[in-house]
Every structure is written in structure tokens, then in C-alpha cells.
C-alpha positions in Angstrom: 19.9 -4.7 -25.9 18.4 -4.2 -22.5 21.1 -4.2 -19.9 21.3 -6.4 -16.8 21.7 -4.8 -13.4 23.5 -6.8 -10.8 24.1 -6.2 -7.0 25.7 -8.3 -4.3 24.0 -9.1 -0.9 26.4 -9.9 1.9 24.9 -13.1 3.4 26.3 -13.2 6.9 24.8 -16.0 9.1 21.3 -17.2 8.5 19.3 -20.0 7.0 20.2 -19.0 3.4 23.9 -19.5 4.1 26.1 -22.5 4.8 28.1 -21.1 7.7 29.4 -24.6 8.7 31.2 -25.0 5.4 35.0 -25.1 5.9 35.3 -22.3 3.4 33.0 -20.0 5.3 34.6 -17.1 7.3 33.6 -14.4 9.8 30.3 -12.5 9.2 31.7 -9.5 11.1 35.4 -9.3 10.4 36.1 -6.4 8.0 38.2 -8.6 5.6 35.0 -10.6 4.8 33.1 -7.4 3.7 36.1 -6.2 1.8 36.5 -9.5 -0.1 32.9 -9.6 -1.3 32.8 -5.9 -2.1 35.9 -6.0 -4.1 34.7 -9.1 -6.0 31.5 -7.3 -6.8 33.4 -4.3 -8.0 35.7 -6.5 -10.1 32.5 -7.8 -11.7 31.3 -4.3 -12.4 28.2 -4.7 -10.2 25.9 -1.8 -9.4 26.0 -2.0 -5.7 26.8 -4.0 -2.5 23.9 -4.5 -0.2 23.7 -5.0 3.6 20.6 -6.1 5.5 19.7 -5.0 9.0 18.6 -6.8 12.2 17.6 -4.7 15.2 16.9 -7.6 17.6 18.0 -11.3 17.8 15.2 -13.5 16.7 13.8 -16.0 19.2 12.1 -19.3 18.9 10.1 -20.6 21.8 11.6 -18.0 24.1 15.3 -18.8 23.2 17.7 -17.1 20.8 17.2 -18.7 17.4 20.9 -19.1 16.4 20.1 -20.9 13.1 18.6 -17.6 11.9 20.0 -14.1 11.5 22.5 -13.5 14.2 25.4 -11.1 14.9 24.6 -8.7 12.1 26.6 -5.4 12.4 25.4 -1.9 11.7 25.3 -1.2 8.0 26.4 2.4 7.6 29.5 1.9 9.7 30.6 -1.0 7.5 29.8 0.8 4.3 31.8 3.9 5.4 34.8 1.6 5.8 34.2 0.0 2.4 34.1 3.4 0.8 37.8 3.7 1.4 38.7 0.4 -0.3 36.4 0.5 -3.3 36.1 3.1 -6.1 32.9 2.7 -8.1 30.7 0.1 -6.3 27.5 1.5 -4.9 27.1 1.0 -1.1 23.5 0.2 0.0 22.5 0.2 3.7 19.3 -1.1 5.1 18.0 1.3 7.7 14.7 1.1 9.5 12.3 4.1 9.1 10.3 3.0 12.2 13.2 3.2 14.7 15.3 6.2 13.4 14.9 9.9 13.0 15.0 11.8 9.6 17.5 14.5 10.5 20.0 12.1 12.0 19.7 9.5 9.2 19.7 12.1 6.4 23.1 13.4 7.9 24.6 9.9 7.9 23.5 9.0 4.4 24.6 12.4 3.0 28.0 11.9 4.7 28.3 8.4 3.2 27.5 9.9 -0.2 30.3 12.4 0.3 32.8 9.9 1.5 32.1 7.6 -1.4 32.0 10.3 -4.1 28.3 9.6 -4.8 27.7 5.9 -4.2 25.3 5.8 -1.2 21.9 4.1 -1.2 19.3 3.6 1.5 17.1 0.5 1.6 14.0 1.7 3.4 12.4 -0.9 5.7 9.6 -0.7 8.2 8.3 -2.8 11.1 5.2 -3.1 13.1 6.8 -5.7 15.4 6.3 -5.0 19.1 9.0 -7.5 19.9 11.6 -5.5 18.0 10.1 -2.3 19.5 11.1 -3.4 23.0 14.6 -2.3 22.1 13.3 1.3 21.5 11.5 3.0 24.3 9.8 6.0 22.7 6.5 4.3 22.4 8.0 1.0 21.2 6.5 0.4 17.8 3.9 1.5 15.3 0.6 -0.1 14.4 0.8 -1.9 11.1 -1.4 0.7 9.4 1.1 3.5 10.3 4.3 2.0 9.2 4.2 3.2 5.6 2.7 6.6 6.4 5.7 7.2 8.7 8.2 5.8 6.1 6.7 8.0 3.3 6.9 11.1 5.5 10.4 10.1 6.6 11.6 9.8 3.0 9.9 13.0 2.0 11.4 14.9 4.9 14.9 13.5 4.2 14.7 14.8 0.7 13.7 18.2 1.9 16.8 18.2 4.1 19.1 17.1 1.3 17.6 19.7 -1.0 18.0 22.5 1.5 21.6 23.1 0.5 22.0 24.4 -3.0 24.7 22.6 -5.0 26.9 25.8 -5.2 26.4 26.8 -1.5 30.1 26.3 -0.6 32.2 29.1 -2.1 35.3 28.7 0.1 36.6 32.0 -1.3 39.9 32.6 0.4 40.3 36.1 -0.9 37.0 37.4 0.4 37.0 35.2 3.5 33.5 34.0 2.6 32.9 30.3 2.9 29.2 30.1 2.1 27.2 31.8 -0.6 24.5 34.0 1.1 21.0 32.6 1.0 22.1 29.2 -0.3 20.9 27.2 2.7 17.2 27.0 3.3 15.4 26.6 6.6 13.5 23.3 6.7 10.0 23.7 8.2 8.1 20.5 8.4 5.0 19.7 10.4 3.5 16.3 9.7 1.7 13.5 11.4 5.0 11.8 12.6 7.6 14.6 12.5 7.9 18.3 13.5 11.1 19.9 12.4 12.3 23.5 12.0 16.0 24.2 11.4 18.9 24.1 9.0 20.6 20.9 7.8 24.3 20.9 8.4 25.7 18.7 5.6 26.4 20.2 2.2 24.6 19.0 -1.0 26.1 15.6 -1.7 27.4 14.3 -5.1 24.2 12.4 -5.9 21.9 15.1 -4.4 19.8 12.3 -3.0 21.2 8.8 -2.2 19.5 6.1 -4.2 16.3 4.8 -2.4 15.7 1.1 -2.4 12.5 -0.5 -1.0 11.7 -4.1 -0.2 8.1 -5.0 0.0 5.4 -7.0 -1.9 2.2 -5.8 -0.4 -0.1 -3.4 -2.2 1.1 -0.7 0.2 4.7 -1.6 -0.5 4.3 -1.5 -4.2 2.6 1.9 -4.1 5.3 3.2 -1.8 8.0 2.0 -4.2 6.2 3.6 -7.2 6.0 6.9 -5.4 9.4 6.9 -3.7 11.9 4.3 -4.7 14.7 4.0 -7.3 15.1 0.2 -6.9 12.7 -2.4 -5.5 14.0 -5.6 -4.0 11.3 -8.1 -4.8 10.7 -11.8 -4.2 9.3 -13.3 -7.5 10.9 -16.5 -8.5 9.4 -17.5 -11.9 9.2 -15.7 -15.2 5.4 -15.6 -15.0 5.3 -14.1 -11.5 8.2 -11.7 -12.3 6.4 -10.4 -15.4 3.2 -9.8 -13.5 4.9 -8.0 -10.7 7.1 -6.0 -13.1 4.0 -4.9 -15.1 2.0 -4.0 -12.0 4.7 -1.8 -10.4 5.8 -0.1 -13.6 2.2 0.7 -14.4 1.8 2.6 -11.0 4.7 5.0 -11.8 2.6 7.2 -14.1 0.5 8.2 -11.1 3.5 10.0 -9.7 4.8 11.5 -13.0 7.5 8.9 -13.3 8.8 6.9 -16.2 9.5 3.1 -16.2 13.3 3.5 -16.3 13.2 5.5 -13.1 12.5 2.4 -11.0 14.7 -0.7 -11.3 13.1 -4.1 -10.2 15.8 -6.4 -8.8 14.6 -9.6 -7.1 16.9 -11.4 -4.7 18.4 -14.5 -6.2 20.6 -17.4 -5.4 22.7 -19.4 -7.8 24.5 -22.7 -8.1 27.1 -23.4 -10.8 28.7 -26.5 -12.2 30.6 -27.5 -15.3 27.4 -29.1 -16.5 23.7 -28.5 -15.7 23.5 -31.9 -14.1 26.5 -31.2 -11.8 25.0 -27.8 -10.9 21.7 -29.4 -10.0 23.5 -31.8 -7.6 25.4 -28.9 -6.1 22.2 -26.9 -5.6 20.5 -29.9 -3.9 23.4 -30.3 -1.6 23.5 -26.6 -0.7 19.8 -26.7 0.2 20.2 -29.7 2.4 23.0 -27.9 4.2 20.9 -24.8 4.6 17.9 -26.7 5.9 19.2 -29.2 8.4 16.9 -31.1 10.7 16.7 -28.3 13.4 16.0 -25.7 10.7 13.4 -27.8 9.1 11.4 -28.1 12.4 11.9 -24.4 13.1 10.4 -23.5 9.8 7.5 -25.8 10.4 6.9 -24.2 13.9 6.9 -20.8 12.3 4.1 -21.8 9.9 2.1 -23.9 12.3 2.7 -21.5 15.3 3.2 -24.3 17.7 5.9 -26.6 19.2 6.7 -29.3 16.7 9.9 -30.6 18.2 8.6 -34.1 18.9 8.2 -34.8 15.2 10.9 -36.4 13.0 12.2 -34.0 10.3 12.8 -37.0 8.1 9.3 -38.3 8.6 5.9 -37.3 7.2 4.1 -34.0 7.9 2.0 -34.5 11.0 -1.8 -34.3 11.0 -2.1 -31.4 13.4 -3.8 -28.1 12.9 -1.9 -24.8 13.1 -2.4 -22.6 16.1 -4.7 -19.6 15.6 -3.1 -17.4 18.2 0.4 -15.7 18.3 3.1 -18.2 17.2 6.3 -19.5 18.8 8.7 -17.2 16.9 9.6 -13.6 17.7 11.3 -11.1 15.4 10.0 -12.4 12.1 7.0 -11.4 10.1 4.1 -13.5 11.4 2.2 -15.7 9.0 -1.1 -13.9 8.3 -3.3 -16.9 7.6 -1.6 -20.1 9.1 -4.5 -22.3 8.1 -4.3 -21.4 4.4 -0.5 -21.7 4.3 -0.6 -25.0 6.2 -3.2 -26.3 3.7 -0.9 -25.4 0.8 2.0 -27.1 2.4 0.0 -30.2 3.1 -1.2 -30.4 -0.5 2.4 -30.2 -1.8 3.6 -32.8 0.7 0.9 -35.2 -0.3 1.3 -34.6 -4.1 5.1 -35.1 -4.0 5.3 -37.5 -1.0 7.8 -35.3 0.8 9.2 -35.6 4.3 9.1 -32.5 6.6 12.7 -31.6 5.7 12.1 -32.1 2.0 8.9 -30.0 2.2 10.7 -27.1 3.9 13.4 -27.2 1.2 10.7 -27.3 -1.5 8.6 -24.4 0.0 11.3 -22.0 1.2 13.7 -21.8 -1.7 14.4 -18.4 -3.2 14.7 -17.7 -6.9 17.7 -19.8 -7.9 19.7 -19.9 -11.1 21.1 -23.4 -11.5 23.3 -24.7 -14.3 26.5 -24.3 -16.1 27.8 -20.7 -16.5 26.3 -20.5 -20.0 22.9 -21.8 -18.8 22.8 -19.3 -15.9 23.9 -16.4 -18.1 21.0 -17.3 -20.5 18.5 -17.5 -17.7 19.4 -14.1 -16.3 19.4 -12.5 -19.7 15.9 -14.0 -20.4 14.4 -12.6 -17.2 15.7 -9.1 -18.1 15.0 -9.2 -21.8 11.4 -10.3 -21.3 10.6 -7.8 -18.5 10.5 -10.1 -15.6 13.1 -8.0 -13.9 15.7 -5.3 -14.5 18.4 -7.4 -12.8 19.1 -9.3 -9.6 20.5 -8.8 -6.1 22.6 -12.0 -5.8 22.7 -13.8 -2.4 25.7 -16.2 -2.3 25.6 -19.1 0.1 29.1 -18.6 1.4 30.7 -15.7 3.3 32.7 -14.1 1.8 33.9 -16.1 -1.3 30.5 -17.2 -2.6 30.4 -14.6 -5.4 33.9 -15.5 -6.9 32.8 -18.1 -9.4 29.9 -16.0 -10.6 32.1 -13.1 -11.4 34.8 -15.2 -13.0 32.5 -17.5 -15.0 29.0 -15.9 -15.6 29.8 -12.2 -15.9 32.1 -12.6 -18.9 29.4 -14.5 -20.7 26.8 -11.8 -20.0 29.4 -9.3 -21.3 29.9 -11.3 -24.5 26.1 -11.3 -25.1 26.2 -7.5 -24.9 23.8 -7.7 -21.9 26.2 -6.4 -19.2 28.7 -3.6 -19.0 32.4 -4.3 -19.5 33.3 -1.3 -17.4 31.7 1.4 -15.4 30.6 4.4 -17.5 30.0 6.8 -14.7 31.2 7.4 -11.1 28.0 7.5 -9.1 25.4 4.8 -8.3 22.8 6.8 -10.1 25.0 6.6 -13.2 25.3 2.8 -12.8 21.5 2.4 -12.5 20.8 4.8 -15.4 18.6 6.9 -13.2 19.9 10.3 -14.2 20.3 13.3 -11.9 17.9 14.4 -9.1 15.1 16.6 -10.4 
């Protein structure tokens, strides 16, 4: 039976969480990270995933505190988690636009050593000038250059990781020779974005290369993933969409001499559980209403329409106003490429279903969600994987840090009973968990 892969996303504070819930705890205290990571490891998950934010987002020139705020640096947190977990993979989101290959390759190789082979890098890019204002070496890249820099960045990082042969360290106390002669190559790289000549100073790590994750749905992103990634973090919420995306990306692998099993497709997903399907549906609806309060509903509308909508009632109908054509009112988010087309789609849904602004935002912004009893959710997940709509999921709980507890206690045992999920780790590295094999 095809096996389900599962990972846990630490939610922090944003519009997908319910930070005002009395059960919610700190998004930065180490005990929160430790709780979720240990829960994921107890559930035999592949890895623990941290996102990144390089600048506070703004809405109409003010900090948008209902969006991502106070997000700590990923690799620092994961280095600490390496000491309190044993098998769980540790995945850091690090931006390829605002970092340098030599420095980041060292940090990732170090995490791989500290964790005995559990490190992963989620490669992201940005063409956002607003974020670039925090970095004064030219600020930001044109959109057309972001993937060319990322691809060169990953390729150069691999050159650095490969420059130490696995048996380079002899540590021969009798001869007094620590390194085997000729076992560390000089890296010479001259490319469009980077020019490096020197020797890497971190030994070959347990995995050789940390696992590479990529999140992107554009044609460029899919091609980048097919060429470079071990895991792709996608956003396809239905079986039909998932199967189409799965087939498209897996088809591209052959161009790069890769096999389908060498890239795992793991969409982000939420879940809501109940003793019955009806109870779970009520729970899911309440979660979404807490996530999309009146202020958040108007903020979403402003991001789509690109204009101030604060005078409209979130519990009232969608206003008959055209979206702005110029730059919008939000900063630090991906801008809507075609506001008119998106607004037309939203209007059509609002009219068809007779939705208020808040109801419409809830309808249009929901992620892939599994809703039902534990048995129903286990069956839904297994169907996605069995029918090639995904290889598994990166679960995003709505509570920090205890939101994964019920899933691990109630759904994981059912997946194990079905034979669709491991009952224990069979290897020690993240590559083992994902079935990727060693580095060629």
C-alpha cells in the first residue's frame, strides 16, 4: 500500500490560527515549539516545518497585527529542537533572495550534524521591494530573476556540501593526521549571481545534502521543484486539482533524469475533528469564524480590491465598487496579479450563494481541510494519497502549540491500522523517512 507522509507546520500567529483561544500559548516561547515537535515525533511524522517572515506586513501603512507577526528565525529554533527530539526531521524556511550560499550552506550542514541527519531547507524567493528595504545590497530582485538566483543558490550550496568527501576526517591519533590528503576540493563558481572561490569548512554531513523543500505553484516554481526539490509544499485543495498538479509535476521529473518517488508532493492542510461528522462540521465552521473576524474579513477584501474598504459592514453585502488598478493597500504580501478577474470571481460566488463579506472571505480563503470524525479524516487522507492527489500533507493546526494533539491521538492510529502509515521510524535520517535514498 502506498504510504502516507505527514509533517507538522508550527502555526504561530496569523489568520489561519485562533490566537485568542484560551488554549493558545506563546508563538515564541521554546516550550511551544517543543510541545508541537514532540507531538509530531510521537505521531511518527516525517518533519516539523517552520515558515519565515523577513518583515512585518502592513495594511494601509500600519502594522497588520492580524497577519503574521513576531515570527522567530527558523534555524535557531530548529537547532534547539535537535536536542529534544531524536528522529523528527527539522525543516527551516530560508529565503534565497536575501541570504548568501556559503553562509547558509554552513548553517544547514551544521544543523544536519547536530540532528544526526534530519535537516531540511524550504527554499523561498521574493521579488518584493517592501521586504527588500530591510536588506541594503541592492534591495530586491526583479521578479524574472528570483528563480534564476534560487536555482544557482541551490546548485552552489550542493557544490559546497559535496566538496568534502565522506571519509575526509581521519582523526588518526597515532599519525597525528586529522584530514585525509586531497579529500577537500576547492569550490570555484562563477555565475550570474555568485562568484566564489575557496574551501568549505564544514565536513560532509550525515545526509550529504539536507532535504530541499520548495513552495510554489507557478510554472517557474513547478519547473524549479522538478529540477531541484525533494518535497514540494503545494496548495491544491480538491482531489481533482491535486491529481492534475501531481501528474504535471511528476511528469516534469524525467527531463532531469529523476524518478517519481524522488519528489514528494505534500500540500498544506488543516483539519477539524469531532466525535461525529456533524460535530466536526460545526467545529470547523466555528474555527473559520474565529479565524476570519470582522477586521480580518475587511482586510482580506482590501487586499483583493486594492483599496480602503473600512467603511463597509463585514456582515453586509459585497459593495458594488471596482478594484483599484494600481498598487494595493497591503505591503509584504504577494500582490494580486489581476484584481479585476479575482474580484469578478468573488462577486459571482457572493451572488450565487448570497454571502455577506465575512461569509465570502471564509468561503474563498479556506485551505484544504479535512473535516469529520477520526475515521472519516483518516479515510480522506488515505484516498488523496492512494489516488495520486498527493504523497501526504503538511498539517497546519489552528492552535499553538496543542492543535496537533487530537490528530496524533485519534487519526494516526487509524492510518496505522489501515497499513497506510508507519508504526515506527525505520531509519534515522529525514531522507530515510521520505524514502528518498542517499545523495547521488
